[in-house]
LOMAR-5807 format. One record per residue (C-alpha): x, y negated, z; residue number from 1. Coordinates in Angstrom, 2 decimals. Layout:
<rs>
X	Y	Z	seq
X	Y	Z	NUM
...
</rs>
This chain:
<rs>
X	Y	Z	seq
-70.32	-49.78	13.63	1
-69.36	-48.02	16.82	2
-72.16	-47.45	19.25	3
-70.37	-49.92	21.86	4
-69.95	-52.61	19.48	5
-73.60	-52.08	18.12	6
-75.00	-52.20	21.64	7
-73.29	-55.32	22.50	8
-74.43	-57.01	19.63	9
-77.87	-56.10	20.48	10
-78.09	-57.62	24.00	11
-80.04	-60.97	23.93	12
-80.98	-63.35	26.78	13
-83.88	-63.04	28.82	14
-87.12	-65.15	28.32	15
-86.36	-68.37	30.00	16
-89.56	-69.69	29.39	17
-91.68	-66.76	31.16	18
-89.41	-67.30	34.04	19
-90.49	-70.74	34.46	20
-94.12	-69.73	33.94	21
-93.55	-67.01	36.56	22
-91.88	-69.89	39.06	23
-94.85	-71.98	38.48	24
-97.43	-69.44	39.60	25
-95.41	-68.49	42.59	26
-95.42	-72.06	43.62	27
-99.09	-72.15	43.14	28
-99.95	-69.44	45.43	29
-101.95	-69.52	48.40	30
-98.95	-69.96	50.90	31
-96.24	-72.26	51.93	32
-93.69	-72.61	48.66	33
-90.86	-70.63	48.90	34
-92.13	-68.71	51.89	35
-91.02	-65.29	50.31	36
-87.49	-66.20	49.86	37
-85.46	-64.32	47.54	38
-88.40	-62.04	46.52	39
-89.84	-65.15	44.29	40
-86.54	-65.61	42.04	41
-86.35	-62.09	41.92	42
-90.01	-61.42	40.53	43
-89.48	-64.45	38.00	44
-86.25	-62.78	36.59	45
-87.77	-59.76	36.53	46
-90.90	-61.35	34.31	47
-88.58	-62.94	32.42	48
-86.67	-59.62	31.55	49
-90.10	-57.99	30.66	50
-91.74	-60.69	29.13	51
-94.85	-60.50	31.15	52
-96.16	-62.00	34.50	53
-97.45	-58.46	35.57	54
-94.46	-56.48	35.48	55
-94.66	-52.57	35.90	56
-91.80	-50.59	37.30	57
-93.07	-47.28	37.35	58
-90.42	-45.22	35.62	59
-87.30	-45.57	37.82	60
-84.16	-43.34	37.34	61
-81.01	-43.58	39.25	62
-78.03	-41.73	37.26	63
-75.09	-40.79	39.42	64
-72.09	-40.70	37.25	65
-69.26	-38.17	38.48	66
-65.73	-37.95	37.57	67
-62.10	-37.11	39.04	68
-59.03	-39.00	39.09	69
-55.38	-37.83	38.65	70
-54.33	-40.47	41.36	71
-55.70	-38.50	43.90	72
-52.18	-36.59	43.81	73
-50.69	-39.54	45.71	74
-52.69	-39.14	48.80	75
-54.86	-42.01	48.57	76
-58.19	-40.06	49.70	77
-59.13	-38.40	52.90	78
-61.24	-35.68	51.06	79
-59.58	-32.90	48.44	80
-60.46	-33.34	44.81	81
-62.86	-30.39	44.97	82
-65.26	-32.21	46.85	83
-66.69	-33.73	43.58	84
-67.71	-30.80	42.08	85
-69.48	-29.46	45.28	86
-71.28	-32.94	45.37	87
-72.52	-32.49	41.90	88
-74.08	-29.10	42.84	89
-75.57	-30.77	45.94	90
-77.08	-33.63	43.82	91
-78.79	-30.43	41.70	92
-80.22	-28.71	44.70	93
-81.40	-32.27	45.66	94
-79.55	-32.06	49.08	95
-77.45	-35.32	49.00	96
-78.40	-38.83	50.39	97
-79.20	-40.07	46.95	98
-81.75	-37.48	46.31	99
-83.50	-38.25	49.68	100
-83.53	-42.16	49.42	101
-84.34	-42.04	45.40	102
-87.38	-40.17	46.20	103
-88.57	-42.13	48.89	104
-88.30	-45.01	46.35	105
-90.25	-43.09	43.62	106
-87.28	-42.83	41.38	107
-85.82	-40.00	39.57	108
-82.36	-38.88	40.64	109
-79.89	-37.60	37.72	110
-76.42	-36.39	38.04	111
-73.93	-37.05	34.79	112
-70.67	-35.30	34.41	113
-68.54	-37.78	32.85	114
-65.12	-36.56	33.80	115
-65.15	-33.96	36.69	116
-61.95	-31.67	36.55	117
-64.25	-28.75	36.95	118
-65.94	-27.12	34.37	119
-69.80	-26.91	34.90	120
-72.15	-24.19	33.06	121
-73.80	-25.84	30.28	122
-77.11	-24.40	31.60	123
-76.87	-26.32	34.84	124
-79.38	-29.29	34.94	125
-77.13	-32.33	34.85	126
-76.49	-34.73	31.94	127
-73.43	-33.08	30.11	128
-71.08	-35.84	28.99	129
-67.50	-35.10	29.99	130
-64.86	-36.98	27.98	131
-62.06	-35.30	29.78	132
-61.31	-33.15	32.65	133
-60.06	-36.08	35.16	134
-57.97	-38.90	34.35	135
-54.36	-39.04	34.35	136
-52.25	-40.30	37.30	137
-52.11	-44.07	36.55	138
-48.81	-44.39	38.56	139
-47.17	-42.53	35.68	140
-49.05	-44.15	32.83	141
-52.51	-44.96	31.67	142
-55.27	-43.23	33.12	143
-56.92	-42.52	29.76	144
-56.35	-43.61	26.10	145
-58.28	-46.35	24.77	146
-60.50	-44.19	22.67	147
-61.22	-41.93	25.68	148
-62.34	-45.29	27.46	149
-64.78	-46.25	24.64	150
-65.92	-42.61	24.66	151
-66.92	-42.89	28.55	152
-68.58	-46.34	27.84	153
-70.45	-44.91	25.15	154
-71.56	-41.91	27.47	155
-73.36	-44.31	29.54	156
-75.09	-46.09	26.69	157
-76.33	-42.65	25.28	158
-77.65	-41.80	28.73	159
-79.88	-44.70	28.43	160
-80.61	-44.30	24.87	161
-81.97	-40.67	25.76	162
-84.02	-41.76	28.72	163
-85.69	-44.50	26.68	164
-86.50	-42.07	23.98	165
-87.95	-39.75	26.16	166
-90.32	-42.51	27.73	167
-88.72	-42.07	31.20	168
-87.17	-45.86	31.94	169
-88.39	-48.97	33.21	170
-85.80	-49.58	35.65	171
-82.22	-48.11	36.00	172
-80.12	-47.33	39.12	173
-76.36	-46.79	38.83	174
-74.47	-44.52	41.35	175
-71.05	-42.68	41.38	176
-69.38	-39.62	42.63	177
-65.86	-39.15	42.47	178
-63.01	-38.13	45.15	179
-60.45	-41.01	45.09	180
-62.42	-43.45	43.17	181
-62.11	-46.64	45.05	182
-58.42	-46.67	44.12	183
-59.24	-47.31	40.48	184
-62.16	-49.54	41.24	185
-59.92	-51.52	43.56	186
-57.08	-51.83	40.76	187
-59.93	-53.11	38.18	188
-61.09	-55.89	40.60	189
-57.19	-56.64	41.16	190
-56.41	-57.03	37.56	191
-59.62	-58.96	36.57	192
-59.67	-61.18	39.69	193
-55.94	-61.83	39.95	194
-56.23	-61.59	43.78	195
-53.64	-59.77	45.95	196
-53.89	-56.07	46.30	197
-53.75	-56.06	49.98	198
-56.72	-58.51	50.08	199
-58.88	-56.19	47.91	200
-58.08	-52.78	49.25	201
-60.36	-50.85	51.81	202
-60.23	-47.56	53.51	203
-62.65	-45.67	50.94	204
-63.80	-42.20	52.93	205
-62.00	-43.19	56.03	206
-58.07	-43.13	55.78	207
-55.57	-43.86	58.41	208
-53.37	-47.18	58.42	209
-50.79	-45.21	56.96	210
-52.79	-43.95	54.01	211
-54.14	-47.30	53.64	212
-50.52	-48.74	53.00	213
-49.90	-45.72	50.48	214
-53.10	-46.66	48.74	215
-52.05	-50.27	48.29	216
-48.66	-49.42	47.09	217
-50.08	-47.00	44.50	218
-52.33	-49.43	43.10	219
-49.56	-51.99	42.81	220
-47.63	-49.37	41.29	221
-50.36	-48.56	38.71	222
-50.66	-52.28	37.73	223
-46.89	-52.72	37.63	224
-46.47	-49.45	35.37	225
-49.58	-50.28	32.88	226
-49.68	-54.08	33.01	227
-53.48	-53.91	31.78	228
-54.73	-56.95	29.96	229
-57.39	-58.70	32.02	230
-58.99	-60.40	28.91	231
-59.37	-57.10	27.60	232
-61.89	-54.95	29.72	233
-61.40	-51.72	27.88	234
-57.80	-51.96	28.40	235
-58.37	-52.30	31.74	236
-60.66	-49.35	32.06	237
-58.07	-47.26	30.10	238
-55.09	-48.19	31.97	239
-56.27	-48.10	35.71	240
-60.04	-46.97	35.44	241
-62.04	-43.72	35.58	242
-64.29	-42.09	33.35	243
-67.41	-42.30	35.68	244
-66.55	-46.01	35.58	245
-66.43	-46.38	32.26	246
-70.05	-44.71	31.96	247
-71.44	-47.16	34.71	248
-70.23	-49.95	32.52	249
-72.11	-48.12	29.56	250
-75.35	-47.73	31.60	251
-75.52	-51.60	32.27	252
-74.86	-52.46	28.48	253
-77.37	-49.86	27.57	254
-79.99	-51.07	29.65	255
-79.62	-54.69	28.88	256
-79.76	-53.72	24.90	257
-83.06	-52.18	25.69	258
-84.39	-55.15	28.02	259
-84.31	-52.59	30.99	260
-83.40	-54.28	34.43	261
-80.39	-52.54	36.09	262
-79.64	-52.18	39.78	263
-75.92	-51.92	40.43	264
-74.88	-49.74	43.49	265
-71.74	-50.11	45.68	266
-67.90	-50.80	45.11	267
-67.62	-48.47	42.30	268
-70.90	-49.05	40.36	269
-69.93	-52.73	40.44	270
-66.21	-52.12	39.05	271
-68.34	-50.54	35.90	272
-70.56	-53.83	36.03	273
-67.45	-55.63	35.86	274
-66.36	-54.21	32.81	275
-69.82	-54.32	31.16	276
-70.08	-58.05	32.14	277
-66.79	-59.00	30.60	278
-67.62	-57.22	27.63	279
-71.07	-58.36	27.14	280
-71.99	-61.52	29.65	281
-75.54	-61.62	28.64	282
-75.57	-58.06	30.21	283
-75.61	-59.97	33.37	284
-79.07	-61.35	33.15	285
-80.45	-57.83	33.40	286
-78.11	-56.80	36.78	287
-79.22	-56.87	40.03	288
-76.75	-56.30	42.86	289
-78.12	-54.01	45.43	290
-75.79	-54.38	48.36	291
-72.53	-55.41	50.00	292
-70.38	-52.41	50.60	293
-67.82	-52.47	53.71	294
-65.35	-52.24	50.98	295
-63.33	-55.57	51.31	296
-63.19	-55.72	47.67	297
-66.79	-55.66	47.00	298
-67.41	-59.50	47.84	299
-64.74	-60.32	45.09	300
-66.42	-58.20	42.63	301
-69.93	-59.97	43.37	302
-67.92	-63.47	43.21	303
-66.68	-62.34	39.69	304
-69.83	-61.38	38.45	305
-71.48	-64.49	39.87	306
-74.25	-62.26	41.66	307
-75.46	-62.10	45.35	308
-76.33	-58.66	46.88	309
-79.62	-58.21	48.29	310
-78.77	-56.02	51.19	311
-76.03	-55.82	53.71	312
-76.33	-52.60	55.51	313
-72.99	-51.78	56.33	314
-73.31	-48.75	53.53	315
-70.21	-47.11	52.10	316
-71.34	-43.86	50.46	317
-72.11	-44.80	46.53	318
-73.98	-42.14	44.88	319
-76.71	-44.78	44.10	320
-78.03	-44.94	47.69	321
-77.95	-49.10	48.06	322
-79.56	-49.06	44.36	323
-82.43	-46.67	45.41	324
-83.33	-48.85	48.56	325
-83.03	-52.07	46.42	326
-85.64	-50.60	43.86	327
-88.16	-50.96	46.36	328
-87.77	-54.19	47.12	329
-87.48	-55.27	43.23	330
-90.83	-53.41	42.84	331
-92.54	-55.17	45.82	332
-91.50	-58.35	44.08	333
-93.22	-57.84	41.15	334
-96.46	-57.15	42.98	335
-95.92	-60.50	45.01	336
-95.77	-62.43	41.54	337
-98.87	-60.87	39.85	338
-101.16	-60.05	42.74	339
-100.79	-62.95	45.25	340
-103.46	-65.31	44.44	341
-103.34	-68.98	43.75	342
-104.82	-72.01	45.55	343
-107.10	-72.28	42.34	344
-108.11	-68.56	42.34	345
-109.21	-68.52	46.15	346
-110.71	-71.93	45.90	347
-108.41	-73.53	48.56	348
-107.36	-77.08	47.97	349
-103.51	-76.91	47.39	350
-101.74	-79.16	50.32	351
-98.84	-79.83	47.94	352
-101.27	-81.92	45.57	353
-102.39	-85.55	45.98	354
-105.95	-86.62	46.16	355
</rs>
């Protein structure tokens, strides 16, 4: 059995009984019911994932998956493709935004080469999982073969397997790096949602009006040329996706299979989550949407997944930055559940009870 099939088969639903116990404790705490808003259901879902009330999220990791895209030659990005390689080196020296925010959240930040066009020295301290040196230009044919799409997803699963085996993972954040990757991400949500490409396409790194129209036309052309099957997420990934997007899907699947909460970052990471959610609907029970990007298609992605983002900060960077910030909220929610005392524990009469 392939790793992908085995992983999907091993994903089970979260413990709804524990979720109800957690919600009951929250309702009994010495404060007005519901007064801590979204932290309450968040903490209850984390308890349902962990199977305990006192959830510990001490080992946090953000994995930033990197890949290049052949469609960049169509002029869809403001930055040249070489920036992908340069940013991977920046991740290594801990000089990028994700490194700073992950450190603040008490998380380890790791970069993974899934499909960067450049070749990296094997001794470079990144996760080496390259499937190919960038995708093909999807305006001329599929971005990758189906076998490569599966390999990309399995690369993400393997990363989780390795982190779990090393005892390094209680909570996972997903991030991306890849010049031009808002284009395949938009194509993915366009195929899966059936919405008009014009309504989903944003400016990415800051392209002008002419380039935006070009980007819309390129996405339409890619979908028309390849005709990806919206009922087959692997086909969608292969036809119009990216290697790092496949790995991001694999991270979600791998985390869910191991009962680990996974925090999805922005537009590109959510494209990966879309693939994962369509492959294994139960995986969505382990998924937390960190923030709403300024990319216009991001809301459509959240709607398709049936998730609500926790933050709206005007972010449009990727890398896992929103995921790192959200990890702090999730960590705080676990302390609310476990450490805030109930009316009974502090010997205060519960005003919600009669008599």
